C-alpha positions as CSV (number, residue, x, y, z in Angstrom):
1,M,0.0,-0.1,-0.1
2,D,1.4,3.3,-1.1
3,F,0.7,6.6,1.0
4,D,1.5,10.2,-0.4
5,H,3.0,11.8,2.5
6,T,1.6,15.2,1.8
7,K,-1.8,14.1,1.3
8,L,-2.0,11.9,4.7
9,A,-0.4,14.9,6.5
10,D,-3.3,17.2,5.2
11,R,-5.9,14.6,6.2
12,L,-4.5,13.9,9.6
13,L,-3.5,17.5,10.4
14,P,-7.1,18.7,11.7
15,A,-7.3,15.4,13.9
16,A,-3.7,16.1,15.5
17,I,-4.7,20.1,16.0
18,A,-8.3,18.8,17.6
19,A,-6.4,16.3,19.8
20,G,-4.1,18.9,20.9
21,A,-6.9,21.2,21.7
22,A,-8.9,18.5,23.8
23,I,-5.9,17.9,25.6
24,L,-5.5,21.5,26.8
25,R,-9.0,21.7,27.3
26,H,-8.7,18.9,30.1
27,R,-6.0,21.2,31.5
28,R,-8.1,24.3,31.8
29,V,-10.9,22.5,33.5
30,G,-9.1,19.9,35.5
31,F,-8.7,16.0,35.4
32,A,-8.1,12.8,37.6
33,V,-5.0,10.9,37.2
34,E,-5.3,7.2,36.9
35,S,-2.8,4.3,36.8
36,K,-2.6,1.9,34.4
37,A,-1.4,-1.9,34.9
38,D,2.3,-0.9,34.2
39,R,2.0,1.9,36.9
40,S,2.2,4.6,34.1
41,P,-0.2,7.7,34.4
42,V,-3.5,7.9,32.0
43,T,-6.0,10.7,32.1
44,A,-9.3,11.4,30.3
45,A,-7.2,13.8,28.1
46,D,-5.2,10.5,26.6
47,R,-8.5,8.7,25.8
48,E,-10.3,11.8,24.3
49,A,-7.3,12.7,22.0
50,E,-6.7,9.1,21.0
51,E,-10.5,8.8,20.0
52,I,-10.3,11.9,17.7
53,I,-7.1,10.3,16.1
54,L,-8.6,7.0,15.6
55,E,-11.8,8.5,13.9
56,A,-9.8,10.4,11.6
57,L,-7.5,7.3,10.6
58,Q,-10.6,5.3,9.8
59,R,-11.5,8.0,7.3
60,A,-8.1,8.6,5.9
61,A,-7.0,5.1,5.7
62,P,-9.8,2.9,6.2
63,G,-8.8,-1.1,6.6
64,V,-5.1,-0.1,8.0
65,P,-4.7,-1.5,11.4
66,V,-4.0,0.9,14.4
67,V,-1.7,0.1,17.3
68,A,-2.8,3.0,19.9
69,E,-1.7,3.2,23.5
70,E,-4.9,3.6,25.5
71,A,-6.6,0.9,23.2
72,M,-3.8,-1.6,23.8
73,S,-4.0,-0.8,27.7
74,R,-7.5,-2.0,27.5
75,G,-6.6,-5.3,25.7
76,D,-7.6,-4.2,22.0
77,R,-4.6,-5.8,20.0
78,P,-5.2,-5.7,16.3
79,A,-3.7,-8.2,14.1
80,I,-0.9,-6.3,12.0
81,G,0.4,-7.0,8.8
82,S,3.4,-5.0,6.9
83,T,1.4,-1.7,7.1
84,F,0.0,-0.3,10.3
85,F,-0.4,3.0,12.1
86,L,1.1,3.6,15.8
87,V,-0.8,6.3,17.9
88,D,0.3,7.8,21.1
89,A,-2.3,10.7,21.5
90,L,-0.4,12.1,24.5
91,D,3.0,11.1,24.8
92,G,4.5,12.6,27.8
93,T,1.6,12.3,30.3
94,R,3.8,12.9,33.1
95,E,5.0,16.3,31.8
96,F,1.2,17.1,31.3
97,V,0.2,16.2,34.6
98,A,3.0,18.0,36.1
99,G,2.0,21.2,34.6
100,G,4.7,21.3,31.7
101,A,4.6,22.0,28.3
102,E,6.7,19.3,26.6
103,F,3.8,16.5,25.7
104,T,3.1,15.7,21.9
105,V,0.3,13.9,19.8
106,N,2.2,11.2,18.0
107,I,0.9,9.6,14.7
108,A,3.1,7.2,12.8
109,L,2.6,5.0,9.7
110,V,4.9,1.7,9.5
111,V,5.8,0.1,6.4
112,D,7.9,-3.2,6.1
113,R,8.9,-2.5,9.9
114,T,10.2,1.1,9.1
115,P,8.4,4.1,10.3
116,Q,7.8,5.9,7.0
117,F,5.5,8.8,8.0
118,G,5.2,10.7,11.0
119,I,3.3,13.6,12.8
120,V,4.3,15.1,16.0
121,Y,2.5,17.9,17.6
122,A,3.2,19.8,20.7
123,P,-0.1,21.9,21.4
124,A,1.1,23.9,24.6
125,L,3.9,25.0,22.3
126,S,2.0,25.6,19.2
127,Q,4.7,23.2,17.3
128,L,4.1,21.0,14.8
129,Y,6.6,18.4,12.8
130,F,5.6,16.1,10.1
131,T,7.1,14.1,7.2
132,L,6.6,15.1,3.5
133,G,8.5,12.3,1.8
134,A,10.9,9.6,2.6
135,D,13.8,12.5,2.4
136,S,11.7,15.5,3.5
137,A,10.4,16.9,7.0
138,A,9.1,19.9,8.0
139,S,7.6,22.3,10.6
140,L,5.0,24.6,11.1
141,S,3.9,27.1,14.2
142,I,0.4,26.5,14.7
143,P,-2.0,27.0,17.8
144,P,-4.3,24.6,18.8
145,D,-7.2,27.2,18.5
146,V,-6.4,28.0,15.0
147,E,-8.2,26.3,12.1
148,P,-5.5,24.2,10.4
149,T,-4.5,25.1,7.0
150,S,-3.6,22.6,4.3
151,V,0.2,21.7,4.4
152,F,0.2,22.4,0.6
153,K,-0.5,26.1,1.4
154,A,1.5,26.4,4.8
155,N,4.7,28.2,5.1
156,A,6.4,25.3,6.3
157,T,10.2,25.4,7.5
158,H,12.0,22.1,6.2
159,L,14.2,20.2,8.7
160,H,17.7,19.0,8.2
161,T,19.8,17.4,10.7
162,R,23.4,18.9,11.1
163,E,26.9,17.4,10.4
164,P,28.0,16.7,13.9
165,D,31.5,17.5,15.2
166,P,32.4,13.9,16.9
167,E,34.5,15.7,19.6
168,R,31.8,18.1,20.8
169,L,28.5,16.6,20.7
170,V,25.1,18.0,21.8
171,S,23.2,15.2,23.3
172,V,19.5,14.9,24.3
173,N,18.1,13.7,27.6
174,S,14.7,12.6,29.0
175,R,13.3,15.2,31.6
176,S,11.1,12.5,33.1
177,H,13.0,9.1,32.5
178,R,16.4,10.0,33.4
179,T,18.7,6.9,34.5
180,A,21.9,6.2,35.8
181,E,23.2,5.3,32.3
182,D,22.1,8.8,31.2
183,D,24.3,10.3,34.1
184,R,27.3,8.3,32.8
185,F,26.8,9.3,29.3
186,Q,26.6,13.0,29.8
187,V,30.2,13.1,31.3
188,D,31.7,11.5,28.5
189,P,34.5,13.7,27.2
190,R,32.8,13.7,23.6
191,I,29.4,15.3,25.0
192,A,29.9,19.1,25.0
193,S,26.5,20.0,26.3
194,T,23.1,18.3,26.8
195,R,19.6,19.3,26.3
196,T,16.9,18.1,28.5
197,I,13.3,17.7,26.9
198,G,10.2,15.7,27.4
199,S,8.3,13.4,25.0
200,S,9.2,12.8,21.3
201,L,10.3,16.4,21.2
202,K,13.8,14.7,21.7
203,F,13.6,13.1,18.3
204,C,12.6,16.7,16.8
205,L,15.8,18.8,18.3
206,V,17.8,16.0,16.4
207,A,15.7,16.5,13.3
208,K,15.9,20.2,13.3
209,G,19.8,20.3,13.9
210,E,19.8,21.4,17.5
211,A,21.2,18.2,18.7
212,D,23.5,15.5,17.4
213,I,22.8,12.5,19.5
214,Y,19.9,11.0,21.9
215,P,20.6,7.5,23.5
216,R,17.6,6.1,25.3
217,F,18.9,3.4,27.8
218,G,15.7,2.4,29.3
219,A,12.5,0.5,27.6
220,T,10.1,2.5,25.4
221,N,7.1,1.3,23.5
222,E,6.9,1.6,19.5
223,W,4.2,4.3,19.8
224,D,6.3,6.3,22.0
225,T,9.0,6.6,19.2
226,A,7.7,5.9,15.9
227,A,6.7,9.4,14.8
228,G,9.8,11.1,15.9
229,H,11.8,8.2,14.4
230,A,10.1,8.9,11.0
231,I,10.9,12.4,11.3
232,V,14.6,11.9,12.2
233,L,15.0,9.7,9.0
234,A,13.5,12.3,6.8
235,A,15.5,14.8,8.1
236,G,18.7,13.0,7.1
237,G,19.3,11.1,10.5
238,L,19.3,7.6,11.4
239,V,18.0,5.4,14.6
240,T,19.4,2.3,15.5
241,T,19.7,-0.2,18.4
242,F,23.1,0.0,20.6
243,E,24.2,-2.8,18.4
244,K,23.9,-0.4,15.4
245,E,21.0,-2.5,13.8
246,P,18.0,-0.4,12.7
247,L,15.4,0.0,15.2
248,L,12.4,-2.1,13.8
249,Y,8.8,-2.0,14.6
250,G,5.9,-4.6,14.4
251,K,7.2,-6.4,17.6
252,A,3.7,-7.7,18.6
253,D,5.3,-10.9,20.2
254,A,7.1,-8.4,22.6
255,N,4.3,-6.3,23.4
256,F,5.5,-3.6,20.9
257,V,8.3,-2.6,23.4
258,N,11.6,-1.2,21.8
259,P,15.2,-2.2,23.2
260,P,17.8,0.7,24.0
261,F,18.1,2.7,20.9
262,V,20.1,5.7,19.8
263,A,18.8,8.8,17.3
264,W,21.7,10.0,15.2
265,A,22.1,13.3,13.5
266,R,24.0,11.6,10.5
267,P,24.6,8.0,9.6
268,S,28.5,8.9,9.5
269,L,28.2,9.4,13.3
270,A,26.7,6.0,13.9
271,E,29.5,4.5,12.1
272,T,32.2,6.1,14.2
273,F,30.7,6.4,17.7
274,R,31.3,3.9,20.3
275,L,28.9,3.9,23.1
């Protein structure tokens, strides 16, 4: 099945914006925080935003399976083939609950185990990132209370990763999931500075040329990473396991859990950098 990135972005942009607006509405009126079986937090904002996106995907790509975080937590595990969507309608729930702004709406299309299309929307920051093709990614500033325009007409900024200086790298670290391995990595003499940010925005910093390397030592789920992964690839970067193998998707037998991985600004850095 072949998807035109720009047309798909056009069809899903209103849903991403609407999901972001719903999330911010829940923040204004108040919400309760529940715990899922894995002890991660979930709110009504997560659920409403996911429903908005699932309805949009049914219209935009009928028949294509969707693996969505909250549906999965309820036991809704669709059978997937070579082509399927991954949805995390509120990535960074901890940031959202804590009153931060670094949470995102994530929609990704996986084809042959690789994320080939992605949308990342940060409603509290009015930042939208998306792919326009296999080698094209872009960003827009669009508030959640603005009627979204067609990406054909929007004045988007094209994203490009930068050529890293291997002896003076800028790394990206998680704001809410920092580990002892992260602390050890940050004191590597090749790391000149570290940016700390939440959710899939870590991938976006690499994609727009503001960081060179994002290692993730702990476990993540595929819906956490697929959209950002697609954007990094389209902007000229690479995402691999620690063994320098491509990070693959569709790991249903492993409950869609990722191994530790690294997002690299350029393939050349992955070839030469030893973790």
